ROTORBA-47830 format. One line per 5 residues: their letters; for each residue z, x, y of N, C-alpha, C. Coordinates in pm, whole numbers. Atoms other than C-alpha are relative to their C-alpha. Layout:
% ROTORBA-47830
a	Z/X/Y/Z/X/Y/Z/X/Y | ...
***
This chain:
% ROTORBA-47830
mlsni	47/-31/190/-8842/5542/-2146/145/100/11 | -94/-96/30/-8531/5693/-2296/-42/133/-108 | 65/-111/127/-8615/6060/-2435/75/4/-152 | -55/66/139/-8553/6102/-2780/166/37/-53 | -126/-5/-7/-8220/6263/-2727/115/-89/72
akehh	-85/108/-80/-8088/6053/-2467/-8/-153/-103 | 24/129/95/-8192/5725/-2721/132/64/-139 | -126/-23/140/-7979/5945/-3008/137/28/55 | -115/1/-23/-7725/6000/-2787/122/-158/38 | -38/162/-32/-7694/5601/-2684/27/-22/-139
deage	-60/35/144/-7694/5535/-3045/120/43/-95 | -165/-17/95/-7427/5714/-3162/128/-50/93 | -122/45/-74/-7211/5617/-2874/27/-169/-16 | 15/144/47/-7322/5258/-2965/91/-23/-157 | -80/-13/141/-7173/5364/-3360/114/27/14
lralf	-172/-71/-33/-6859/5522/-3224/12/-155/64 | -39/117/-53/-6800/5188/-3016/-6/-114/-109 | -32/129/76/-6867/4954/-3353/132/51/-84 | -120/-47/77/-6636/5230/-3564/127/-74/52 | -91/96/-123/-6387/5126/-3261/33/-118/-48
ekqlk	8/95/-66/-6441/4845/-3280/84/-76/-167 | -52/57/148/-6433/4775/-3664/198/54/-6 | -68/-43/-5/-6128/4981/-3650/153/-114/23 | -92/97/-106/-5941/4758/-3411/42/-142/-74 | -12/124/70/-6036/4428/-3621/151/35/-138
elywa	-89/-19/77/-5851/4615/-3893/147/16/4 | -166/-15/-62/-5539/4703/-3731/71/-115/21 | -58/122/-17/-5498/4383/-3600/36/-97/-140 | -2/53/116/-5498/4217/-3942/127/104/-94 | -115/-54/89/-5270/4481/-4077/115/-8/69
elvmv	-129/57/-59/-5031/4444/-3803/73/-168/-8 | -57/173/7/-5002/4065/-3862/34/-56/-146 | -24/20/157/-4975/4108/-4236/146/88/-13 | -94/-83/-27/-4738/4343/-4150/162/-18/20 | -117/115/-59/-4483/4095/-3990/88/-47/-126
dtlks	-4/102/105/-4503/3878/-4331/52/106/-105 | -82/-83/79/-4447/4183/-4545/129/77/17 | -122/-73/-16/-4163/4333/-4371/102/-118/10 | -97/140/-24/-3990/3981/-4383/52/-10/-160 | -20/19/91/-4026/3965/-4710/67/140/-87
visht	-83/-156/15/-3923/4378/-4766/183/-31/13 | -129/50/-59/-3587/4227/-4566/106/-32/-95 | -109/16/71/-3476/4023/-4819/-1/31/-140 | -7/-52/121/-3534/4248/-5094/129/133/7 | -118/-123/-56/-3319/4508/-4927/169/18/-22
mskdl	-159/-16/-7/-2917/4617/-4935/-8/58/104 | 1/-84/-142/-2927/4886/-4683/4/-54/85 | 28/77/-144/-2796/4758/-4357/-96/89/60 | 71/-84/-144/-2935/5065/-4154/-132/-59/-68 | 130/-7/56/-3268/4981/-4373/-50/-120/81
vaale	32/155/-67/-3260/4581/-4278/-9/12/169 | 19/8/-187/-3200/4699/-3863/-145/58/26 | 95/-90/-19/-3450/4932/-3902/-127/-86/-34 | 134/117/25/-3750/4678/-4044/22/-95/70 | 21/111/-36/-3649/4393/-3837/-27/50/118
thitq	99/-42/-82/-3725/4621/-3539/-73/33/8 | 119/-26/33/-4020/4731/-3687/-97/-126/64 | 64/112/-43/-4125/4338/-3650/14/-47/97 | 21/27/-129/-4078/4304/-3329/-119/85/-3 | 95/-134/-4/-4261/4658/-3285/-127/-66/-70
staha	144/60/98/-4518/4501/-3520/-74/-144/120 | 45/152/-12/-4541/4151/-3327/-29/49/145 | 57/-87/-87/-4591/4383/-2997/-117/75/-26 | 186/-100/7/-4864/4584/-3129/-135/-78/-28 | 139/31/14/-5063/4341/-3232/-75/-88/139
erlek	12/51/-129/-5015/4179/-2860/-82/108/61 | 109/-101/-69/-5180/4516/-2749/-143/15/-55 | 182/47/100/-5463/4475/-3018/-39/-95/82 | 94/139/-76/-5530/4165/-2835/-81/20/162 | 40/-37/-112/-5552/4328/-2499/-68/122/40
lfaia	135/-74/78/-5812/4588/-2696/-114/-59/43 | 146/60/50/-5992/4353/-2784/-73/-58/112 | 37/60/-152/-6032/4190/-2408/-56/109/14 | 61/-101/-48/-6073/4540/-2328/-178/85/-26 | 152/2/61/-6365/4603/-2535/-94/-79/11
giete	72/161/-26/-6493/4277/-2429/-28/-98/-143 | 78/116/158/-6515/4103/-2846/140/-66/-5 | -123/127/10/-6332/3823/-2916/88/77/-160 | -109/-18/52/-6000/3873/-3104/-4/-82/-160 | 25/3/141/-6062/3939/-3509/60/27/-74
erhye	-74/-90/71/-5886/4002/-3796/-138/29/-108 | 77/-61/95/-6053/4225/-4064/91/59/-126 | -52/-50/74/-5929/4285/-4383/-6/136/-32 | 28/-63/19/-5855/4562/-4474/82/114/-155 | -47/9/116/-5815/4682/-4898/100/126/-10
alscl	-86/-125/49/-5660/5025/-4899/169/-56/61 | -147/4/-51/-5324/4885/-4691/-5/-158/-126 | -22/105/84/-5394/4569/-4909/82/69/-136 | -43/-70/81/-5340/4782/-5196/198/64/-3 | -103/-129/-13/-4989/4980/-5076/92/-170/29
ikevk	-88/129/0/-4858/4549/-4978/28/-16/-168 | 15/40/155/-4947/4505/-5384/145/77/-25 | -150/-103/58/-4682/4822/-5443/100/-36/54 | -121/69/-24/-4470/4668/-5236/74/-161/-100 | -40/158/71/-4459/4310/-5411/27/78/-162
dliqh	-71/-31/114/-4467/4510/-5753/154/97/-10 | -128/-89/1/-4205/4763/-5641/147/-132/-9 | -137/115/-22/-3960/4395/-5538/20/-90/-174 | -5/92/116/-4071/4267/-5900/66/83/-107 | -21/-73/96/-4032/4580/-6093/154/76/-14
tnrgv	-111/-63/-32/-3693/4725/-5978/104/-85/28 | -133/45/-62/-3320/4614/-5944/-4/-15/117 | -25/-29/-150/-3211/4540/-5620/106/142/26 | -58/-120/-83/-2998/4833/-5447/-92/153/36 | 55/-94/-85/-3047/5152/-5310/-112/106/-79
vrdag	144/-108/6/-3377/5331/-5550/-72/-116/-13 | 87/61/-138/-3563/4987/-5414/49/32/112 | 49/-52/-142/-3475/5087/-5140/-75/144/63 | 93/-145/0/-3607/5427/-5167/-131/-42/-54 | 131/34/55/-3865/5299/-5335/-89/-80/113
miavl	57/40/-138/-3959/5085/-5047/-8/26/166 | 8/-101/-137/-3887/5356/-4775/-131/81/-9 | 139/-97/-5/-4178/5571/-4944/-117/-103/20 | 114/56/-16/-4416/5313/-4962/-58/-67/186 | -9/59/-159/-4311/5154/-4608/-75/147/93
qkveh	69/-122/-26/-4377/5539/-4502/-150/13/-45 | 169/-4/-11/-4745/5508/-4626/-64/-64/64 | 76/171/-97/-4845/5183/-4437/36/101/140 | -23/-66/-91/-4683/5381/-4181/-105/138/72 | 65/-118/28/-4879/5718/-4243/-153/-46/26
yeiac	92/103/4/-5160/5465/-4256/-23/13/192 | 37/87/-175/-5147/5318/-3910/18/111/122 | 65/-67/-72/-5074/5648/-3761/-127/84/-15 | 124/-104/12/-5388/5818/-3855/-92/-116/44 | 112/120/-60/-5581/5462/-3732/68/1/146
ygtmr	21/-35/-138/-5400/5485/-3427/-47/134/113 | 36/-86/-37/-5454/5806/-3361/-125/87/15 | 177/-1/-6/-5841/5805/-3480/-57/-74/169 | 18/118/-75/-5868/5472/-3254/18/53/168 | -18/-104/-90/-5720/5714/-2960/-114/62/38
ahaia	117/-97/41/-5942/6004/-3034/-146/-117/46 | 178/69/-27/-6285/5758/-3014/49/-62/152 | -1/104/-172/-6115/5537/-2688/4/151/108 | 42/-84/-78/-6135/5892/-2535/-96/12/49 | 183/-22/38/-6479/5964/-2648/-78/-68/116
lreed	81/155/-9/-6566/5613/-2517/23/14/169 | -6/5/-190/-6434/5664/-2142/131/-98/21 | -65/156/1/-6181/5344/-2233/163/36/44 | -158/-48/-36/-5860/5479/-2034/94/-99/-2 | -127/71/36/-5676/5184/-2050/52/-33/-156
avtll	3/-28/159/-5728/5182/-2394/90/78/-84 | -37/-128/53/-5630/5520/-2458/165/-55/25 | -168/-1/-37/-5260/5463/-2271/58/-134/-100 | -71/93/88/-5206/5149/-2479/-1/72/-163 | -22/-14/159/-5287/5339/-2864/81/111/-9
eltlq	-94/-90/-17/-5069/5633/-2707/121/-98/-32 | -157/58/-3/-4764/5371/-2676/44/8/-139 | 18/51/130/-4855/5212/-3019/8/132/-76 | 13/-115/12/-4925/5557/-3137/129/79/-26 | -156/-38/-14/-4549/5699/-3045/64/-83/-108
eekdh	-61/97/106/-4416/5403/-3195/18/2/-148 | 60/-26/126/-4533/5424/-3528/71/131/-46 | -91/-150/17/-4415/5817/-3532/124/-6/22 | -176/28/-56/-4071/5699/-3404/37/-89/-120 | -2/123/136/-4071/5426/-3684/0/89/-65
dsils	13/-116/119/-4168/5708/-3947/137/114/-12 | -131/-96/25/-3887/5900/-3879/103/-65/1 | -90/124/22/-3642/5607/-3853/26/-10/-164 | -26/-30/160/-3707/5593/-4201/13/69/-83 | -15/-137/56/-3720/5939/-4286/129/-6/-15
diaes	-93/-10/-35/-3415/5979/-4138/127/-70/-84 | -85/123/115/-3250/5636/-4366/12/45/-131 | -33/-44/109/-3376/5774/-4678/46/162/-33 | -37/-118/28/-3245/6110/-4639/176/78/26 | -130/-4/-58/-2931/6054/-4472/115/-29/-119
hinve	-87/48/87/-2802/5843/-4750/-68/-86/-109 | 86/101/98/-3048/5621/-4953/-28/115/-147 | 54/-108/117/-3201/5904/-5181/107/97/-21 | -103/-73/69/-2852/6075/-5273/-3/-87/-55 | -73/90/13/-2731/5752/-5297/-81/-69/-151
aadke	133/60/175/-3067/5659/-5592/15/94/-97 | -32/-127/116/-3002/5997/-5719/123/-13/-80 | -168/-41/57/-2628/5967/-5794/4/-131/-108 | -36/90/99/-2751/5649/-5982/-28/35/-133 | 128/-63/101/-2983/5887/-6213/136/64/-134
v	-95/-91/86/-2655/6098/-6334/78/-95/-75
***
């Protein structure tokens, strides 16, 4: 029979695993949805640098979804998507931006801003999942999550570089 302290610890570990699995399903949905969203963004983007970065990110998002499928296997659960409302709001923001701005550098600057919000969401999620995987002693999961987390951070940096190197300045020049 488990002592109250041991039972509490066991229940909390089960709750942490449930949080991990919930976020895994949400991230899986997010990666799949972002592939389609990025394709749409590309078709409405002017900057060749931004298009190239987004094409690379589509490839990465596909790889991220495949890694998440491995995480489902590691966790011993069925691969499943779970809709995440916060990301849906950001996708709606992308669609609204496309609809309400003219094609050009101002739209590109806006796209980068929204896409970086998505990156920051993904960075937060992958970082949290990594911390949970460490606590749950899922070493194989930690390795996969660290790889994806670094790629998300790198992509965020690329978007910043593109925005700061020319797009934001060109967009500001349109205001003069």
